GUMI-608411 format. One record per residue: x negated, y negated, z negated of N, C-alpha, C in turn; residue number from 1; residue in three letters. Coordinates in nm, 2 decimals, decimal comma, always signed. Each point is the difference from the previous one (the first is absolute). Layout:
% GUMI-608411
REC; n.east; n.north; n.up; ca.east; ca.north; ca.up; c.east; c.north; c.up; n; res
REC; X; Y; Z; X; Y; Z; X; Y; Z; NUM; ALA
...
% end
This chain:
% GUMI-608411
REC; n.east; n.north; n.up; ca.east; ca.north; ca.up; c.east; c.north; c.up; n; res
REC; +2,45; -3,53; -6,55; +0,11; +0,07; +0,04; -0,04; +0,15; +0,02; 1; MET
REC; +0,08; +0,09; -0,06; -0,04; +0,14; +0,00; +0,10; +0,07; +0,10; 2; LYS
REC; -0,07; +0,09; +0,08; +0,08; +0,09; +0,09; -0,02; +0,14; -0,04; 3; TYR
REC; +0,11; +0,07; +0,02; -0,02; +0,15; -0,03; -0,06; +0,06; +0,13; 4; SER
REC; -0,06; +0,12; -0,02; -0,06; +0,07; +0,11; +0,10; +0,03; +0,11; 5; LEU
REC; +0,12; +0,04; -0,03; +0,10; +0,04; +0,10; +0,04; -0,12; +0,08; 6; SER
REC; +0,01; -0,12; -0,06; +0,04; -0,12; +0,07; -0,12; -0,04; +0,09; 7; ARG
REC; -0,12; +0,01; -0,05; -0,12; -0,03; +0,08; +0,00; +0,08; +0,13; 8; PHE
REC; +0,03; +0,13; -0,01; -0,01; +0,09; +0,12; +0,11; -0,03; +0,10; 9; LEU
REC; +0,10; -0,06; -0,05; +0,11; -0,04; +0,09; -0,01; -0,13; +0,08; 10; HIS
REC; -0,10; -0,07; -0,04; -0,03; -0,13; +0,07; -0,03; +0,03; +0,15; 11; LEU
REC; +0,06; -0,07; +0,09; -0,01; +0,02; +0,14; -0,14; -0,01; +0,05; 12; ARG
REC; -0,08; -0,09; -0,05; -0,14; -0,01; +0,05; -0,08; +0,12; -0,03; 13; ILE
REC; +0,02; +0,06; -0,12; -0,07; +0,12; -0,03; +0,04; +0,11; +0,08; 14; VAL
REC; +0,13; +0,01; +0,03; +0,05; +0,11; +0,08; -0,06; -0,01; +0,14; 15; GLN
REC; +0,00; -0,12; +0,06; -0,05; -0,02; +0,14; -0,15; +0,03; +0,00; 16; LEU
REC; -0,07; -0,04; -0,10; -0,15; +0,03; +0,00; -0,02; +0,15; -0,01; 17; ALA
REC; +0,08; +0,07; -0,08; -0,02; +0,14; -0,02; +0,03; +0,07; +0,13; 18; GLY
REC; +0,11; -0,04; +0,07; +0,04; +0,06; +0,13; -0,11; -0,03; +0,10; 19; LEU
REC; -0,06; -0,12; +0,01; -0,11; -0,03; +0,09; -0,12; +0,08; -0,03; 20; LEU
REC; -0,03; +0,02; -0,12; -0,12; +0,08; -0,04; +0,02; +0,15; +0,04; 21; ALA
REC; +0,12; +0,05; -0,01; +0,03; +0,14; +0,04; -0,01; +0,01; +0,15; 22; THR
REC; +0,05; -0,09; +0,07; +0,00; +0,00; +0,15; -0,15; +0,00; +0,04; 23; VAL
REC; -0,08; -0,09; -0,05; -0,14; -0,01; +0,03; -0,07; +0,13; -0,03; 24; ILE
REC; +0,02; +0,06; -0,12; -0,06; +0,12; -0,04; +0,03; +0,12; +0,10; 25; ALA
REC; +0,13; +0,01; +0,03; +0,04; +0,11; +0,09; -0,06; -0,02; +0,14; 26; VAL
REC; +0,01; -0,12; +0,05; -0,06; -0,03; +0,14; -0,15; +0,02; +0,00; 27; ALA
REC; -0,07; -0,03; -0,10; -0,15; +0,02; -0,01; -0,03; +0,15; +0,00; 28; SER
REC; +0,08; +0,07; -0,08; -0,02; +0,15; -0,01; +0,02; +0,06; +0,13; 29; THR
REC; +0,11; -0,03; +0,07; +0,03; +0,05; +0,13; -0,11; -0,03; +0,10; 30; VAL
REC; -0,04; -0,13; +0,00; -0,10; -0,04; +0,10; -0,14; +0,07; -0,02; 31; ALA
REC; -0,04; +0,02; -0,13; -0,13; +0,06; -0,03; +0,00; +0,15; +0,00; 32; TRP
REC; +0,12; +0,06; -0,02; +0,00; +0,15; -0,01; +0,08; +0,07; +0,10; 33; SER
REC; +0,03; -0,07; +0,11; +0,07; +0,06; +0,11; -0,07; +0,12; +0,05; 34; GLY
REC; +0,08; +0,09; +0,07; -0,06; +0,12; +0,05; -0,11; -0,03; +0,10; 35; SER
REC; -0,12; +0,05; -0,03; -0,11; -0,03; +0,09; +0,02; +0,06; +0,14; 36; PRO
REC; +0,07; +0,11; +0,01; +0,03; +0,06; +0,13; +0,09; -0,09; +0,08; 37; ALA
REC; +0,08; -0,09; -0,06; +0,09; -0,08; +0,07; -0,07; -0,11; +0,08; 38; GLY
REC; -0,13; -0,02; -0,02; -0,07; -0,11; +0,06; -0,04; +0,03; +0,15; 39; ARG
REC; -0,01; +0,13; +0,03; -0,02; +0,05; +0,13; +0,13; +0,04; +0,07; 40; VAL
REC; +0,02; -0,05; +0,12; +0,12; +0,05; +0,07; -0,04; +0,06; +0,13; 41; LYS
REC; +0,05; +0,12; +0,03; -0,03; +0,07; +0,12; +0,10; -0,04; +0,11; 42; LEU
REC; -0,04; -0,09; +0,08; +0,09; -0,06; +0,10; -0,08; -0,06; +0,11; 43; GLU
REC; +0,06; -0,03; +0,11; -0,06; -0,08; +0,11; -0,07; +0,08; +0,10; 44; GLY
REC; -0,07; -0,07; +0,09; -0,08; +0,05; +0,11; -0,14; -0,03; -0,02; 45; ALA
REC; -0,09; +0,09; +0,02; -0,14; -0,01; -0,03; -0,09; +0,05; +0,12; 46; TRP
REC; -0,12; -0,05; +0,01; -0,10; +0,05; +0,10; -0,12; +0,03; -0,08; 47; VAL
REC; -0,05; +0,13; +0,03; -0,12; +0,04; -0,07; -0,11; +0,04; +0,09; 48; GLY
REC; -0,12; -0,02; -0,04; -0,12; +0,04; +0,08; -0,08; +0,10; -0,09; 49; GLN
REC; -0,01; +0,13; +0,05; -0,08; +0,10; -0,07; -0,14; -0,01; +0,04; 50; LEU
REC; -0,09; +0,05; -0,09; -0,14; +0,00; +0,03; -0,04; +0,10; +0,10; 51; ASP
REC; +0,09; +0,09; +0,04; -0,02; +0,10; +0,11; +0,02; -0,06; +0,14; 52; THR
REC; +0,06; -0,12; +0,00; +0,02; -0,07; +0,13; +0,15; +0,00; +0,04; 53; GLY
REC; +0,08; +0,08; -0,07; +0,15; +0,00; +0,03; +0,06; -0,13; -0,05; 54; ALA
REC; +0,10; -0,05; +0,07; +0,08; -0,11; -0,04; +0,14; +0,05; -0,02; 55; ARG
REC; +0,07; -0,05; -0,11; +0,13; +0,06; -0,04; +0,10; -0,12; -0,02; 56; VAL
REC; +0,12; +0,02; +0,05; +0,11; -0,10; -0,03; +0,10; +0,08; -0,09; 57; ALA
REC; +0,04; -0,06; -0,11; +0,08; +0,07; -0,10; +0,13; -0,08; -0,02; 58; VAL
REC; +0,11; +0,07; -0,01; +0,13; -0,07; -0,03; +0,06; +0,08; -0,11; 59; THR
REC; +0,04; -0,08; -0,11; +0,06; +0,05; -0,12; +0,15; +0,00; +0,00; 60; TYR
REC; +0,06; +0,09; -0,07; +0,14; +0,00; -0,03; +0,01; +0,04; -0,15; 61; ALA
REC; +0,05; -0,09; -0,09; +0,01; +0,03; -0,14; +0,11; +0,11; -0,02; 62; ALA
REC; -0,03; +0,09; -0,09; +0,10; +0,10; -0,03; +0,07; -0,02; -0,14; 63; THR
REC; -0,04; -0,11; -0,06; +0,07; -0,04; -0,12; +0,00; -0,15; -0,01; 64; ASP
REC; +0,10; -0,07; -0,06; +0,01; -0,14; +0,00; -0,12; -0,08; -0,06; 65; PRO
REC; -0,07; +0,07; -0,09; -0,12; -0,07; -0,07; -0,12; -0,01; +0,09; 66; SER
REC; +0,00; +0,07; +0,11; -0,12; +0,00; +0,09; -0,12; +0,08; -0,05; 67; GLY
REC; +0,02; +0,08; -0,11; -0,10; +0,08; -0,05; -0,02; +0,13; +0,07; 68; LEU
REC; +0,09; +0,04; +0,09; -0,01; +0,12; +0,07; +0,04; -0,03; +0,14; 69; ARG
REC; -0,07; +0,05; +0,10; +0,04; -0,03; +0,14; -0,06; +0,11; +0,09; 70; ALA
REC; +0,06; +0,01; +0,12; -0,05; +0,08; +0,10; -0,06; -0,09; +0,11; 71; VAL
REC; -0,10; +0,05; +0,07; -0,06; -0,08; +0,10; -0,03; +0,08; +0,12; 72; TYR
REC; -0,01; -0,07; +0,12; -0,04; +0,06; +0,12; -0,13; -0,07; +0,05; 73; ARG
REC; -0,10; +0,08; +0,02; -0,13; -0,06; +0,05; -0,03; +0,05; +0,14; 74; ALA
REC; -0,01; -0,10; +0,09; -0,03; +0,03; +0,14; -0,15; -0,03; +0,01; 75; GLN
REC; -0,08; +0,10; +0,05; -0,14; -0,02; +0,00; -0,05; +0,00; +0,15; 76; ALA
REC; -0,10; -0,08; +0,02; -0,08; +0,01; +0,12; -0,13; +0,06; -0,03; 77; ILE
REC; -0,03; +0,12; +0,05; -0,12; +0,07; -0,03; -0,10; -0,02; +0,12; 78; PHE
REC; -0,13; -0,02; -0,03; -0,10; -0,01; +0,11; +0,00; +0,13; +0,07; 79; PRO
REC; -0,02; +0,00; +0,13; +0,00; +0,13; +0,08; -0,11; +0,10; -0,05; 80; PRO
REC; -0,11; -0,05; -0,05; -0,11; +0,09; -0,05; +0,05; +0,07; -0,12; 81; ALA
REC; +0,08; -0,06; -0,09; +0,06; +0,06; -0,12; +0,10; +0,11; +0,04; 82; MET
REC; +0,08; -0,03; +0,10; +0,09; +0,11; +0,05; -0,07; +0,11; +0,06; 83; LEU
REC; -0,11; -0,02; +0,07; -0,08; +0,11; +0,06; -0,06; +0,08; -0,10; 84; ALA
REC; -0,05; -0,06; -0,11; -0,06; +0,07; -0,11; +0,10; +0,10; -0,07; 85; THR
REC; +0,12; -0,05; -0,01; +0,11; +0,08; -0,06; +0,06; +0,10; +0,10; 86; MET
REC; -0,04; -0,01; +0,13; +0,05; +0,09; +0,11; +0,15; -0,01; +0,02; 87; LYS
REC; +0,04; -0,13; -0,01; +0,15; -0,03; +0,03; +0,01; -0,11; +0,10; 88; VAL
REC; +0,11; -0,01; +0,07; +0,03; -0,10; +0,09; +0,05; -0,13; -0,06; 89; ASP
REC; +0,08; +0,02; -0,11; +0,07; -0,11; -0,07; +0,03; +0,04; -0,14; 90; SER
REC; +0,04; -0,09; -0,08; +0,04; +0,02; -0,14; +0,14; -0,07; -0,02; 91; VAL
REC; +0,09; +0,07; -0,06; +0,13; -0,06; -0,03; -0,01; -0,11; -0,10; 92; THR
REC; +0,11; -0,07; -0,02; +0,01; -0,10; -0,11; -0,01; +0,07; -0,13; 93; ASP
REC; -0,05; -0,07; -0,10; -0,01; +0,06; -0,14; +0,13; -0,05; -0,07; 94; LEU
REC; +0,07; +0,10; -0,06; +0,12; -0,03; -0,08; -0,04; +0,03; -0,14; 95; PHE
REC; +0,02; -0,10; -0,09; -0,05; +0,02; -0,14; +0,10; -0,07; -0,10; 96; SER
REC; -0,02; +0,05; -0,12; +0,08; -0,06; -0,12; -0,11; -0,06; -0,09; 97; GLU
REC; +0,03; -0,12; -0,05; -0,09; -0,07; -0,08; +0,07; -0,04; -0,13; 98; GLU
REC; -0,07; +0,00; -0,11; +0,05; -0,04; -0,13; -0,10; -0,09; -0,08; 99; VAL
REC; +0,05; -0,10; -0,06; -0,08; -0,09; -0,08; -0,04; +0,08; -0,13; 100; VAL
REC; -0,13; +0,00; -0,03; -0,05; +0,07; -0,11; -0,06; -0,08; -0,12; 101; THR
REC; -0,01; -0,13; +0,03; -0,06; -0,09; -0,10; +0,02; -0,15; +0,04; 102; GLY
REC; -0,06; -0,09; -0,08; +0,02; -0,14; +0,02; -0,04; -0,04; +0,15; 103; GLN
REC; -0,10; +0,05; +0,05; -0,04; -0,03; +0,14; -0,04; +0,12; +0,08; 104; ASN
REC; +0,05; +0,12; -0,03; -0,03; +0,12; +0,07; +0,12; +0,08; +0,04; 105; THR
REC; -0,02; +0,08; +0,11; +0,10; +0,09; +0,05; -0,06; +0,11; +0,06; 106; SER
REC; +0,07; +0,11; +0,03; -0,05; +0,12; +0,06; +0,11; +0,05; +0,10; 107; GLU
REC; -0,05; +0,07; +0,11; +0,09; +0,06; +0,09; -0,04; +0,13; +0,04; 108; SER
REC; +0,09; +0,08; +0,05; -0,02; +0,13; +0,07; +0,08; +0,01; +0,12; 109; THR
REC; -0,07; +0,04; +0,11; +0,07; +0,00; +0,13; -0,05; +0,11; +0,09; 110; GLY
REC; +0,06; +0,01; +0,12; -0,04; +0,10; +0,09; +0,01; -0,05; +0,14; 111; ILE
REC; -0,10; +0,05; +0,08; +0,00; -0,03; +0,14; -0,06; +0,12; +0,08; 112; LEU
REC; +0,01; +0,00; +0,13; -0,03; +0,12; +0,07; -0,10; -0,04; +0,12; 113; TYR
REC; -0,10; +0,08; +0,02; -0,08; -0,01; +0,12; +0,05; +0,08; +0,11; 114; GLY
REC; +0,02; -0,06; +0,12; +0,06; +0,08; +0,11; -0,10; +0,02; +0,11; 115; LEU
REC; +0,00; +0,13; +0,06; -0,08; +0,03; +0,11; +0,09; +0,07; +0,10; 116; ALA
REC; +0,01; -0,06; +0,12; +0,09; +0,05; +0,10; +0,14; +0,00; -0,04; 117; GLY
REC; +0,04; -0,10; -0,08; +0,14; -0,02; -0,04; +0,04; +0,10; -0,12; 118; GLY
REC; -0,09; +0,08; -0,04; +0,02; +0,09; -0,11; -0,07; -0,04; -0,13; 119; GLN
REC; +0,06; +0,03; -0,11; -0,07; -0,03; -0,13; -0,12; +0,09; -0,01; 120; VAL
REC; -0,12; -0,06; -0,02; -0,12; +0,07; -0,01; -0,06; -0,02; -0,14; 121; ALA
REC; +0,03; -0,11; -0,07; -0,05; -0,03; -0,13; +0,12; -0,06; -0,08; 122; LEU
REC; +0,00; +0,04; -0,13; +0,09; -0,06; -0,10; -0,09; -0,08; -0,10; 123; ILE
REC; +0,02; -0,12; -0,02; -0,08; -0,09; -0,08; +0,08; -0,05; -0,12; 124; MET
REC; -0,04; +0,03; -0,12; +0,07; -0,05; -0,12; -0,08; -0,11; -0,06; 125; VAL
REC; +0,05; -0,12; +0,00; -0,08; -0,12; -0,05; +0,04; -0,04; -0,14; 126; ASP
REC; -0,09; -0,02; -0,08; +0,02; -0,06; -0,14; -0,08; -0,13; +0,00; 127; HIS
REC; +0,07; -0,11; -0,02; -0,06; -0,13; -0,01; +0,02; -0,07; -0,13; 128; SER
REC; -0,10; -0,08; -0,04; +0,00; -0,07; -0,12; -0,02; -0,15; +0,03; 129; TYR
REC; +0,09; -0,08; -0,05; -0,01; -0,14; +0,04; -0,02; -0,09; -0,12; 130; PHE
REC; -0,09; -0,10; +0,02; -0,02; -0,11; -0,10; +0,05; -0,13; +0,06; 131; THR
REC; +0,10; -0,06; -0,05; +0,06; -0,12; +0,05; -0,07; -0,12; -0,06; 132; HIS
REC; -0,09; -0,06; +0,09; -0,08; -0,11; -0,05; +0,07; -0,13; +0,00; 133; VAL
REC; +0,11; -0,01; +0,08; +0,09; -0,12; +0,01; +0,13; +0,05; +0,06; 134; SER
REC; +0,10; -0,09; +0,00; +0,13; +0,05; +0,06; -0,01; +0,03; +0,15; 135; PRO
REC; -0,11; -0,05; +0,07; -0,02; +0,02; +0,14; -0,12; +0,08; +0,04; 136; ASN
REC; -0,07; +0,06; -0,10; -0,12; +0,08; +0,04; -0,01; +0,12; -0,10; 137; GLU
REC; -0,04; +0,11; +0,05; -0,03; +0,12; -0,08; -0,12; +0,08; +0,05; 138; LYS
REC; -0,07; +0,06; -0,09; -0,11; +0,08; +0,04; +0,04; +0,15; -0,03; 139; HIS
REC; -0,04; +0,08; +0,10; +0,06; +0,14; +0,00; -0,11; +0,10; +0,01; 140; ASN
REC; +0,02; +0,11; -0,07; -0,09; +0,12; +0,01; +0,09; +0,12; +0,05; 141; THR
REC; -0,05; +0,07; +0,10; +0,08; +0,10; +0,06; -0,07; +0,14; -0,01; 142; HIS
REC; +0,07; +0,10; -0,03; -0,06; +0,14; +0,00; +0,10; +0,08; +0,08; 143; GLN
REC; -0,04; +0,05; +0,12; +0,09; +0,07; +0,09; -0,05; +0,15; +0,01; 144; THR
REC; +0,09; +0,09; -0,04; -0,03; +0,14; +0,02; +0,05; +0,05; +0,13; 145; SER
REC; -0,09; +0,06; +0,08; +0,04; +0,04; +0,14; +0,01; +0,15; +0,00; 146; VAL
REC; +0,11; +0,05; +0,06; +0,03; +0,14; +0,01; +0,03; +0,03; +0,15; 147; TYR
REC; -0,03; +0,13; +0,03; +0,04; +0,05; +0,14; +0,15; +0,02; -0,01; 148; LEU
REC; +0,06; -0,01; +0,12; +0,14; +0,02; +0,01; +0,04; +0,14; -0,05; 149; ALA
REC; -0,09; +0,10; +0,01; +0,03; +0,13; -0,05; +0,01; +0,01; -0,15; 150; SER
REC; -0,04; -0,11; -0,07; +0,02; +0,00; -0,15; +0,14; -0,02; -0,04; 151; ALA
REC; +0,09; -0,01; +0,10; +0,14; -0,02; -0,03; +0,08; +0,13; +0,05; 152; ASP
REC; -0,02; +0,11; -0,07; +0,06; +0,13; +0,04; +0,15; -0,01; +0,00; 153; ALA
REC; +0,06; -0,07; -0,09; +0,15; +0,00; -0,01; +0,06; -0,11; +0,09; 154; ASP
REC; -0,09; -0,07; +0,07; +0,05; -0,10; +0,10; +0,09; -0,11; -0,06; 155; ASN
REC; -0,03; -0,05; -0,12; +0,08; -0,11; -0,06; -0,07; -0,13; +0,02; 156; ASP
REC; -0,11; -0,01; +0,07; -0,07; -0,13; +0,02; -0,10; -0,03; -0,10; 157; GLY
REC; -0,01; +0,08; -0,11; -0,10; -0,03; -0,10; -0,10; +0,12; -0,01; 158; PHE
REC; -0,12; -0,02; -0,03; -0,09; +0,11; -0,02; +0,05; +0,09; -0,12; 159; PRO
REC; -0,02; +0,13; +0,01; +0,05; +0,09; -0,10; -0,08; -0,02; -0,13; 160; ASP
REC; +0,06; +0,03; -0,11; -0,06; -0,03; -0,13; -0,14; +0,06; -0,02; 161; ALA
REC; -0,02; +0,12; +0,06; -0,13; +0,06; -0,01; -0,10; -0,03; +0,11; 162; ASP
REC; +0,04; -0,10; +0,09; -0,09; -0,03; +0,11; -0,12; -0,08; -0,05; 163; ALA
REC; -0,11; +0,02; +0,07; -0,12; -0,08; -0,03; -0,03; -0,09; +0,12; 164; THR
REC; -0,03; -0,13; -0,04; -0,02; -0,10; +0,11; -0,14; +0,04; +0,07; 165; PRO
REC; +0,00; -0,03; +0,13; -0,12; +0,02; +0,08; -0,10; -0,12; -0,02; 166; ILE
REC; +0,06; -0,11; -0,05; -0,09; -0,12; -0,03; +0,08; -0,09; -0,09; 167; ALA
REC; -0,07; -0,08; -0,08; +0,05; -0,11; -0,08; -0,07; -0,12; +0,04; 168; VAL
REC; +0,08; -0,10; +0,05; -0,06; -0,12; +0,06; +0,02; -0,12; -0,10; 169; LEU
REC; -0,10; -0,07; -0,03; +0,01; -0,12; -0,09; -0,02; -0,13; +0,08; 170; ASN
REC; +0,08; -0,10; -0,03; -0,01; -0,12; +0,07; +0,04; -0,12; -0,09; 171; ALA
REC; -0,03; -0,12; +0,03; +0,05; -0,11; -0,07; +0,05; -0,10; +0,10; 172; SER
REC; +0,08; -0,09; -0,05; +0,06; -0,10; +0,09; +0,04; -0,13; -0,08; 173; SER
REC; +0,02; -0,10; +0,08; +0,06; -0,13; -0,06; +0,12; -0,03; +0,08; 174; VAL
REC; +0,11; -0,02; -0,07; +0,13; -0,03; +0,07; +0,04; -0,14; -0,04; 175; SER
REC; +0,06; -0,07; +0,10; +0,05; -0,14; -0,02; +0,14; +0,00; +0,05; 176; LYS
REC; +0,09; -0,07; -0,08; +0,14; -0,02; +0,03; +0,01; -0,09; +0,11; 177; ARG
REC; +0,10; +0,03; +0,09; +0,03; -0,10; +0,11; +0,10; -0,10; -0,06; 178; ILE
REC; -0,05; -0,13; +0,00; +0,08; -0,10; -0,06; +0,01; -0,12; +0,10; 179; THR
REC; +0,08; -0,10; -0,03; +0,01; -0,12; +0,08; -0,10; -0,10; -0,06; 180; ARG
% end
């Protein structure tokens, strides 16, 4: 029995097999080539321990639905000796913005202030680089540029563009997500 090509293509079994093959191909392509940045989500509450002795609690708030960009607030407990070295009584919380930069990496920039006698004595601009080793752990490298309060002549809370830091502090930390 001879079939023409057009009749062959119209057979239901061939149509279903073709549809199934297309669905499998599309699903495989999406699964293997999904955006690598989408695998890291900036969210949750974390606790970090810096090699300087400071302990930090961080709370994220996503600024886009994908979780690829977020702001966070880091509340730090600094050892008294560290505060004395910086000649400050306390340090404010760090406010920062973080963005996913790769499959398991992200970066942030933030600002915090060292207070002496209730007045801003230091302005600290923190740049951090994160490697997400799992959904619940990340390893961090921090570089903090420290400026005297006088480096903010226009009084906008940021060091002026031509200001030179009095110190650049480097640290590393490990952060773990608070989970049940």
